[in-house]
N, C-alpha and C positions, 0 to 999 in steps of 0.2 A: 286168597288174599296174597299169599307169598309170591306166587308167580306174577300176578299183576303188579305187585309192589316192585319186584325185581326188574320187570320190564320198564316201568316208569322211572325207577331209580337209575337203571343202567343208562337209559337215554338221557336222563337228567345229568348224570355224572359227566357224560361226554359233552352235553350241551353247556353245562356250567364250566367245564374245563375250557371249552372254546371261548366262552364269555370271559372266563378268568384270564386267559392268555391275552384276549383283546384288551381287557382292562389293564393288565400289566403293561402292555405296549403303550397305552395312553398315559398311565402313571409315569412311565419312564421317559416318554418323548414329549408329552404335553407340558408347556410351561406351568409353573406353580399357580399363578393367578388364573390361567385358563382352566386348570383342573379344579380349582375352587368353584369357578362358575359352572363347570360341568357337574360337579357334585350337587350343587344347589338345583340345577335343572333336573337331574335325575330324581331328586327328592320331590320336586314339584310333580313330576310325571308319576311317581309312586303314589303320592297322596291322591291325585285326581283319579288314577286308574284303580286304585284300591277302593276308593269311594264308590265309583261307578261300576267298574268291572267286577270286583270281588263281591259287592253287595248284590247287584242284580243277577250275576251269574250263580251265586249261591241260592238266591230266591228261585232262579230258573230250575235248579236241581231239587231243592227242598219242596217247592210249591208247584211242581210240574202238574201234578194231578189236581190239587186244590184250585189252581188258577186256570185249569183246562188249557194248557199251552200247546197241545198237540199241533194245532194249525196256526199258531200265533207267535212262534218263537222269534221270528225276525223283528217283531215289534220291540223286543228287548234291546236289540242292537240299535234300532232306530231311536229309541228314547235316550239311550246312553249318548249317542252322537248329538242329539238335540241338546242334552245337558252340557256337553263339551262346548257347543257353539255358544250357549248362554254364558258359561263361565269365561269363555274367551273374550266376549264382549265386556263382561264385568271387569276383567283383569286388564283390559286394553290400556288404561291409564298407567299401568306399571311397566309397560313395554319399554319406555326410554331407560329404565333402570335395570333392564335385564341383560346388559352387556352384549346386546345383539343376538341373544338366543331365544327371544320370545317366539318368533315364527317357527323355528325348528323344534322348540319344546312342544308347541301346540301340535305340530305334525307328528311327533313321537307319541303324544297322548292319543291322538286319533288312531294311529297304527297299532298301539298297544291295546286299546279298548277293543278294536276289531279282532285282533289276534287272540285275545283272551276269551272273547265270545266263542270263537270257533273251538277253542280248547274245552270250554264248558259243554258245548254240544256233544263232543266226543266223550267227555267224562260222564255225562248223564247216561249215555248209552253203554258205558263201561267199555268203550272202544279205546283201550289204552294204547294200542299200537299207533293209531292216528294222533291221539293226544300227545304222545311222546314225540311223534314226528314233527309236530308244530314247533315244539321247543328246540328240537335238534336242528331243523333246517334254518330257523331264524338265527340261531347262534352260529352255525357254520358260515352262513352268508355274512354275518357281522364280522367274524374273525377274518374272513377273506378281505372284506372292505377295510378293516383296521390295518392289515398288513400292507395293502396298497397305499393307504394313507401315510403310513410310516415311510415307505419306500419313496413316495413322491415328495412329501413335505418335511420329513425327518423332524428337526427340532422346532418347526414352525407350525405345528398342528394347533388349530383353534378349537374351542369348545363346540362351536356351531357345526363344525365339520363332523365330529364324532356323533352328535345328536342327529344330524341329517341322514347320515349313512345308516344309523340304527333304525330310524323311522322307515327308510326305504326298504330295508331288509324285512322288517316286520310286516309291512303292508304287502310286499310281494308274496310272502308265504301265506298270508291270509287269502289273497286272491287265488293262489294256486290250489290250496286245500279246501277252501270253504266258499269261494265266490260262486261256484255253480250251484250251491245248495240254497242260496238266498232266494226268497220269494218277494212278491210285490209289496208285502207288508213293510219292507224296509223303507219305502218311500211314502207311506201313509202316516203322516204326522198325527192325524186325528185318532187313529187306532192306537198308536203308541201312547198318546195322552190318556186315552180311556184306560189302557192297561195300567198306567202310572196311578190314576185315580183309584182303580181297583186295589192296587197294592197298598196305597196310602190309607185307605179306609179299613183295611184289615190289620192283623197282627204283624204282617211282614214289614210294616213301616218301622217297627222296632229293630228288625234285622238290618234294614237299610241304615238306620241311625247308628247301630252298633258298628257297621263297617265304615261309616263316615268318620266316627270318632277314632276308630282303630287306625284308619289311614293317617290321621294327624298324629296319633300316639306313636306309631311306628317310625315316623320321621322327625319327631320332636327334637331329638338330640342334635340333628343336623341344623335345624332352624335356630335352636338355642346357641349353638356354636357360631352361627352366622351373626346373631344379634349381639353376643357378648364377647366372644373370643376373636383371635386373629385369623387371617386367612391361612396361616401356617397350620394352626390347630384344626381348622376346618378341613384342609387338604389332608392332614394326618389322619383324621377320623375317616374321611372318605376313602383313603387308601386302605386302611385296616378293614373298613366295611366291605370293600371289594373282595378281600380274602375271606371274610366271614360269610359272604354269600355262597362261596364254594362249600363251606361246612353246612350251611342251612339247607342245601338242596335236598338232603335226606328228609328233613322236616317237611318240606313242601311235598315231597313224594308220598309220605305217609298220609297227609291230609287229602291228597288227590284220591287215594284208594279208599280211605275210611269213610269219607262223606257219602258217596253212593252206596257203599257196602252196608253201613249202619242204617241207612234208610230202608233196607230190605230185610233186616233181622227179624226173626219170628220168636225167639226165646232168649232168656238170660244165658243159657248154656252156649248159644251161638256167639253171644257177646263175649263171654269168658274166653272162648277159644280164639276169637279175634284179638282180644287184648293180650292174651298169652303170647301170641306171635309177635305183637308189638314189643313186649318186654324183651324177648330174645333179640330182636333187632336193636333195641336200645343198648344192650350190653356192647355189641360190636361198634355201634355208633359212638358211644362214650369213649371206648378205648382208642378208636381211630382219631377222634377229635382231640383227646388229651395228648396223643403222640404228635399230632400236628402242632398243637400249642407249644409243646416242648421244643420241637424243631424250628419253630418260627424265629428263634434268636439268630439262626444262621440263614434261613431261607429269605425272610423279608428284606434284610439289608442287602442281600445279593441282588434282589429284584429292583429295589428302588434306589440303589447306589447310595444309601445312607441319607436320602433326602428327608425321610420322616422317621427319626429315631424312636419316637414314642409309639409308633404304630404296632410294635411288637407287644407292648403291655396292653394296648387297646384291644388288639386281636385276642389276646389270651382271656381277657375279661369277657369279651363277646362270645368266645368259645364256650366258657362255662355257662353263660346264658343260653346258648344253643342246646347244650346237653339238658339243662333243666326244662327248657321249652319242649324238647323232643319227648321227655318223660311225661309231661303234664298236659300240654296243650291239645293233643289229639282227642281228649275227652270232650272238647267243645262240640264235636260232631254228634255226641249223644244228646247234648242240650238242644242242638238244632233239630234232631229227630223228634223231640217232644215240644218243639217250637217255644222254648223258654227264652224268647227274644227280649222280653222286658227286663229280665234279670241280667242278661248280657249287656244291655244298653246301660243300665245303672252301674254295673261293675266296671265297664270300660270308662265311664265318666269319672268314677272315683279314681281309677288307675291313672287317668290322664292328669288329674289334679295332683296326685302323688308324684308323678313324673316331673311336672312343672316345678313343684316345690323342691324336689331333689336337684334338678338341673341348675337352678339359680345359684346356690352356693357352690356346688361341685364344679360346674363349668367355670365359674369365676375364679376359683382357687386352683383347679387342676386341669383346666382345658379339656382336651380330647379324652384324657384318662377319666376325668370327672364325669363326662357325658356317658362313657361306657359303664361306669359304676351305677349311675342313675338308671340307665337302661336295664342293667341286670336286676336291680332291686324292684323296679316297676313291673318288669315281666314276671318275676317270681311271684309277686302279689297277684297279678292278673291270672296267670296259669294255675297257681296254687288254689285260688278261689274257684276256678272252673273245675279243677279236679275234685275238690270237696263237694261241690254242687252236683256233679255228675254221678257220684256214688249213690245218691238216692233214687236214681232212675233205673238201676239194673233190674230190679224186680218189677218194673212197670211195663216191660215189653209185652206182657200178656194181659195187662190190667185193662179194665173197662175205661172208656174215654172219660167218664165222670170222675173216676179215681185219679187218673192222670191229671185232669184239670185241677183237682184239689192240690196235688203236689206242686204243679206249676204256679199256682196262686200264692204259695207260701213264699215270702220274700227271702 
């Protein structure tokens, strides 16, 4: 686990560093109103891609044997792209209010869905070198594009330009690394639809529902700021969130490694050894994150030239949330091993309601800082509940299927 994690993490560090520098350039040179539109567009992309890519690609890994996907994997991508097309048609009436970013936002959704599919194929095979290469190449290309954008347009960078370049970079990397591995199932709509029906009729529909709600949950703070607060508060949160993504790359790396690893565990002792390594990594992550949060009082104002003074406090709150999530959330992979998808769906639904209830008063009174506080509390409830639920499964790795089903059936 350690070697694979270090490989994914190191490539992710460099990739996120590239994306972070590109984001910093956009924060610095993109006008405030455009950056607010850019933040909203990225949140829309995140919701759609998390709903489709995260859910179906997790099903692809967890249900590879159950759904007999050996010769049918391209249907996953086909169905996701079909869903994107349907959503695009449904959302078309909103295009006039999208500040000219509707088309490029859609293009970024398509490119991200395709790119995430290729990453999941490599992840299932535990080919972490190619998995990490996808992330690295698309980040490097986007950084190069952002530099060119700044040099050419300087203070006149528009939101649609950043989105279009990011979409082009993601799509190019997908074609280079995965295009030759696609088969004719990508163009068979009927086969993709039959696969969707098969998923919907089984327990995997709860996993799909979980990721759908999780996608909204993860971006709720941005949408609440858009609805209640000013563009300044929205841009402030968006800027702090870009720094937070640099911190959260370690959390993403640990999930990448643990999901396929936990699927192959044979004993409680193997699980204990895996989680012991996670705890050691947690200590280093927490110390590094706290050091970054302390230094943010000097680093962030130097980057944004004082445009977003509250972003330091927002980042610090999100950093604490990242530490707690790193400690607790990886245990969700054990729940997925035992296909406890119904519980996850109920839990994320409750967490979403809590998040909404917290955001209304906190965003109204404290703006971006209030949104970050609501995020911290809601994620603590979600990940804490997952941790407590996962503890009952340790001894079930060698249990008969009937006994496991009894545990899963307990609410």
